Structure formats: structure tokens, C-alpha cells
Residue, then its C-alpha position, 0 to 999 in steps of 0.5 A: m592541483k596536487t601535481r601543481l603544488r608539488d611541481m611549484r615546490e620542487d621548482n623553487d627548491l623548497t621543502q614541504q616544511k618550508c611550504s607549510e611555514i609560508a602558508f601558516i599551516s602544519k606540515n601534515s596539512y600541507i602534505r595532505y594537500e600535496n598528495g590530494e588527500r584534502v583540498p586546501p582552503l582559499d586563503v592557503m591557495i592565495t598565500l601560495a599563489k602570491y609567494y610563487n607569483v602565479s595565478l590561482d587558476y595556474l596553481s589549481g591546474l585550471t590553466n597552464k598560463k602562470d600570469k597572475y591577474w591581480 
């Protein structure tokens, strides 16, 4: 998951600070999620998946298909 979070952020030309603001979390928390030090809670994952317009499965690394299911 950590690689996917970083890849999505970089693909969208976002900073870690901007991603933390999008997810309504602290920058330090986002950095820990991106580095794989912590697992992001479901509400944060949903927020980021909606922002990136991808499925939770894609964002979590369970699939390589970006299609969303909602």
C-alpha cells in the first residue's frame, strides 16, 4: 500500500502536505502511512480513493485495476 500511496501522490503532482489536507489528517500521519509505518484507517483510505477516483482495492494494492466500484 505504501508504494501505491506514494505513486498516486506523485502521479498527481501533490505534496505530502496537500495529501494530508485532503484526508483531514496531520502531515506526520500521512508520512507514516506512505512509509508503511502505520496502516491508514478506512475513512482515510475512502477519502483518498474518492479523490484519486480509484477503487479501494487499487489504492490498497489488492488489484492493478483502477476502476472504482461505487
